[in-house]
N, C-alpha and C positions, 0 to 999 in steps of 0.2 A: 396472474402470477407476480409477485414484481421481484425482476432479477438484480435490483440493484446489489452490488457487493462484489467483492473480487470472490470466484470459482475453488471451492476445495483442491480441484488441481492445480490453478495457479499459486496458491499456498504453499500447498507442499512444494511446489517447485521453488517458491522464492526460499522456503525455509531450507531445504536441501541444497540450493543453491549457494546459502550462505554458509551453511557446513564444509562444501566443497571448497568455498574460499574462504575460510578460517583453515582447512587443512593446508592449501596451498601456501598461506602467508605462513603458519608452522613451517612448513617445509622449504621456504625460501627463505625464512629467517634461520633455520636449521643450513642451510646449504652455505648462507652468510657464514654461519658462524663455525664450521668446518673448515671451509676455506681459510677461513683467519685462523684458525689453530694448526692447521697444516701448516701453512706458509710460515707461520712463527716458528712453528718445529725446524723444518728445514731451513730458515734463515740463520736459527742456533746453530745448524751442523757446518754452514759454513765459516762461521768464527771456531766452532771446533776444531775443525781440517787446517785450518792455518794456526791455531795453536798447535796441534800436533805436529805439522810440519816444523813449525819454530824449537820445539823440543828435541823432533829428530836430527834436524841441523846443528844443534847447538851438541849435541853429542858426539856428531862425526868431528865436531871441530875441537873438542878436548881430548878427542883420543887423538889427534895430531893427524887424522887423516882426509885425505879431502874424499868429495862423492866422485866416483869411478863411474864409467860408465854402467854397468852392473846395478852398481848401489842406487845410481838415481833413476834409472827406470823402474827398479821393484819400489821406490819410496813412490814414484806419481803413480804404479797400480796401484797402491796401496790406495794411494789419496781416492780413487776410481771417480777421476772427471777428467774430460777429453779435453773442456777449455778451461783449461789451470794450467800456468806455468811460473817457474819463479827462478830467481839468480841469488848466489851467494856471492858478498863481496867481502876482502878483509879490511882490517882497519883503514890501507891504504887507499880503498877502492877500487883494490884490481879484483876484477871478477875472479871467481874460485870455480863457480859453478855454474850452468844454465840448465835446465831442464828441456830447452826447445832442440837440443843435438841429442836428444836421447828420447826418443817417440817410438813407442811400438810402430808406428806407420814413418818409415823414413822418407816418405815422399813428402810429408809434411815439414814446412818451414818456418810457420807462424801461426800464432792463435787464430789470426783472419782466413788462414785456409783451413784450421780445423770447424771452424763456424760454418765456413760453407759445406764442408763434410757433412756436419750437423745436420742441417736442414735438408740436405739429399737423404742422409737417413730419415728424417721428420718429415717429409712432404707438410702435414695437414698442420703442423704447428706453426700457428703465425706469431706469435706473444714476440714482442721487441724486447729487448735488452742492452745493457752498456756493459762498458770495459771499466772493471775497479782496479787499483792499484793499492798495494798496502806495503809499506815499509815496516820491520821490525828491528827494533837494534837486538844484536846476539849479545846477552849481558850473562856473564857469570861473576861467582863471589869466590875470591882469592883472598884468603886472611882476612875474614870480615866485611873488604871491600870488594866494590861492585866493579868488576872489569870488562869493558866492550872487547868483545873478539872479532866481530864479524858484523855484518847487515845482511838481513834478510828483504828481497823484494819479491812480492808475490804480485801475478796480473792473473785477473781470472774474469769469466764474464756471468751478467748476472740479468736475469728476468723475474722481475719483481722481488727482487733481494732475495731470489735462491738460485741454486745452479738450473742449465738448464734442462739436463735430465730430472732434476725433481719437479722443475715445472711443467713437464710433458707429462708425468705422472698424475701431479695435480689436475691439469689440463682433462687429461682421459677420465679422469675420475669424477672428476666435475661434470664431465659431458654425461659419463653413466648416469651419475646423478639428475642432473636434465631428462634425459631420457624415462628415467624410473617414474620422475615429478609427471610426465607427459602421459606415460600409462595409466598411474593413480587418478590423474584427472579424466580421462578417457574411461576407465572403467567407473569413476563414481558419476558420472555424468550420465551413462549407459543406464548405471543402478538406479538413479535419482528419476528419470522419467519412468522405469520401469514401475520402481515400487510406488511413486506417486499414482502411476496409473493404474495400478492393481489395489489400492485402497480406495482412489476417485471413484472407478468405473463401478463398483459394485454397489456404491451410494450414491451414485445417479442413476443407476437402475431403482435403487429402495424409492428415492425422491420421483421418476415415473410414475412407480406404481401407486405411490402413495398420492402424487396429483391426478391420475386415472381416478381414484375410489375419489377423490374431491369430487370428479365430475361426474357422480354416480356407477363408475364401473365397476361394483363392487366383487365382481370375478376374479378380476386382476391378481395375481399373485406374483411376487418376487422370486425370479428364478435364477440364481446364482451359487454359482460353486465356488465356495471358498475354505481355506483351511486356517484362516483367523476365526479365533474362539467368538470376539466381539462382533466380529462380522455376522456368524452365524445367528448369534444370539439377535441381532437387531433383525437378521431376516425372518428368523422366525417367529418374532414378537409381532412382525410387521404382516406377516403371513395369518397369525392368529387373530389378529385386528381383526385384518379383513374377512375371516373368516365368521367372526363374531357380527361383524356389522351386518355381512351378508345374511347371517341367520336371523339378527334384529331385522332387518328389513323385510324378509320372508314372513316375521311374526306380525309385523305391523300392517302388512299389507293384508294378510289374512284378517289379523283383527277389525280391518275396517271393512273387510266382504263379511265379517259374522257381525259386525254390528247393523251393518247394514240390512241382512238377514235378519238380525232378530230383532230390531226397531221395526223393521216393516212389519210384522208377524202380530204383535199386538195395536200396531195404528192400526191395521186393515180388520182386525176383530171389533175395535172401536168403530170403525166406522160402518162396518158392516149391520153391526148392533144398529145404532143410531137410523141407519138408512132403513133398516127395516121396522123402526117404531116412526120413520116420518111418513113411511109408506103406508102403513097401517097394518104391518105384516106380524109384528110383536107390539104386545100392550106394553107401554111407557109404565112398566110394573118394578116392582123394588128388587125382582130377582136378575131384572134385565141391566138396572142401572148398578145393582155389584158385578155382573158380570163388566161392565164399562170400568168400574171404580178397579178390579183386579188387574184388568189389561195396562189402567194408567199407574197403578203401583210396582204393575212390573216395569214400566219405563223409566219410573223413577227410579227404580235399582238400579237400573243400567246407566243412568246419569251419575247415580252415585259411583258404580264402578268406574265411569270416565274419570270422577273426581279423584278416583285414587289412583288412577294413572299419572295424573298432574303430580299428584302430591310424589309417589314414587319417582317420579321423573326428574324432580327437583330437589327430590333427598328434602322433604319438607313435613315429614311425620311428626307430630307435637306431642309430647309428654309432661305429664303431669304427674310426677311420684307420688305417694301417701304408703304410710304403714297400714296395713292390713292383712286379715289372716287367710291365707292361699284358699284354702277348703272351702271354706264357707261360699267364697266369693265364684270358685268353679262349681259348686254344687248349684249355687243360682243362675248361672251362666247356661249348666246342661239343662236342667229344667225346663228351658228354653225350647228345647229339641225334642221334650216328648213328643209333641202331638207331631212330628215329623216323622218321628222315627215307631212311632205306634200305627200310623198310615203303613207301612212297610213291614209292620210288625216286629221290629228290630226293639231289642232290649238294650237300654243303655247301665252297665255295672262300674260306679263309681268307688275307689277306694283312695281312700287318705289317710296317711302316715302322722296319726297325731296332730298336733297343732303344728302348721308351717306360718310362722310369721316372715313377711317380706316386705322391700319397701320400692313401688312401681305404681307406673301407672295403671291401675285395675282396667281401663277400658282397652289398653293394648293386651293386657292378657286375656280378655274376652276376644277379642281380635284372634288371637292366637287357638285359642279353645276353640273358636267361630268357625274357622275356616279349616281346622283340621276333624271337627266332632261331623260337620256340613257334608266333608268329603268322604268322610267315612261312612255316613247315613246312606249318601248318594250310592257308592258303589261297592257295598255289603252286599251278600247274598240277604234274603227274606228269611225271617224269623230265626237270624243269627242274634249274635252280642257282639256290642262294641263297649269296649274296657277301659277305662279312663283310670289312671294311677298319679298320684302326687306324693313328692316323698323328696326327702334332702338326700342328696346324693354329692360325695366330694366336694361339701361347702357351696352345693348347688341349689335351685328348685330344678327339681326334675318333675315334667309332666309328659305323662307317655298316652297315647291313644293308639287303641289298637282294634282292627276289624278283622272279621272275616268275612272275605270278600275276592275280588277279581286279581286283585293284586298288581302289584308295578313291576315289568321287566327292568333288570336291574342299570341297563344301557341308559333309562330315563331319568335313572337317582338324580343327575346335576342338571339337570336341562328341565325337571319338573319347577324347581326355584326361579327360572327367568321368568320374565314378562310374555304373556301370551302364549306359552309354553303349554301343549295339549300330546299326551301318548296315545289318544285316539280322537280322532277330528269327528267320527260319526257318531259316537259314544258322547264327546264334550257338546256337540250340538244339541243332541237329547236331553242333556241336563242341563245346561244353559252355563251362562257364567263367562266370564274373558281369559279367563287362567292366572287372575291376578292375586289369588287369594293366599298359596304360597309364596308369592314374591313379598309379599305384604308381611309375612309371619318371618320370613328368612331376615326382613328390613329390621322387624323390631327384635329379633334374636343378637343380631348385630350390634345394635344401641346398647343392649346390655351385656353385650359383650359373652355372650353365650355360643351354644351351638346346637345344631339338629341333627340330627342322624334318622337315617330311612333304613328298615329292613322289611324285606317283602319276598314271598312266595308266590310265583303267577298260580292265580285261581284258588288260593288258598288264603293268604291274609295278609295285612300290610300292618305295621309297628313305625309311630312315629313318636323321636323321644326327643321333648326340647331342654335344654341345661339352660338356666338362666342365673348368673352373678348376682340376686337381688334378697338372698336371705336374712337377716337382721340377726 
């Protein structure tokens, strides 16, 4: 068995790995997009706070008030930033106010001291930043003219263009996002292996079973427990195939044994007759020669059955369709069985509904009737009647054959159309044949897109109804 190519398990892993990789790329792209948007938002906050400070400082100056200790402290608190300081100067450059002198913590004297405190409070933060200085002219409009009333100098510390407190938030948020990505990756990889295994393992068992069947072990069955509908269907289909092949193999072996037995009997008979005539025990009379001929014809019939086997195997039954009247043909075909029926004191009753014109192969119609009628005569009781009925039914030709005999058990209804199938081995050996008659009938019926029905009561009767789409 060739083992080239990639295994299903590997393909599933590759496919799911690709999906996981795409998920990670999407999440990485999302992380980058979120990071940029968040940093952009906080960067805008820097400018907004400086604008707020500029407006507040200008209001103080215009009202003729300078920022005292309490006012400056409240303004610094409203900004909410530790690493942020500002100074206010008048037009002459004299310092009017500095926020360094009004901090919540009086121990701090400079931004550098506050930076050290910031890192002490956030030891895991490793971002590097820079000090920025911004100067704003404080301008107001008096009598329609812009008048400069002072200057605002702001000094603050930025990390990636945002305040350190915001940078800590972004860093923690991105850290959480990384852990989430890692968790998703681990779960996806575990599920990937689990799903790939749950799919490939049952299929591997199916492959092992079919391989074993290919080596002749037809008793092997697929034993898998699955909740996947397609896997259950596959399992049942393979097991059904194995069951069918096992039964077919048994029938073939039985057929070989039966053929050997059936051919041996006429051969031994011919041999015994010939030896008896050679030894002078029997006269080479016409009667003895006829006995030899009967045995030869019997063997010839077996050869014809072997030919039928080949035709069935190859699905090579030939058809030559012509138009004819079904009732007349069936009557002629049934007359051939009168001698056999008379030996068993069986009557044949034929009922034909008016004229039934059909287009089909007449020899195939003969084969259908011959197989059904011969079986009925073989298995019916002596001094009984076999009924044949021909009619039109639902735009189809109906051929019905009913006998009063041993019947067929319902459990055999499907099997009787299989090759070499026999409902009773001992009785079949007595009556002869290879169990091909009904198989041929079924093939013909299927060719004409018809149907065959069986109705039987054990030890009372059997009825076969054949429907063919051949009406003209």
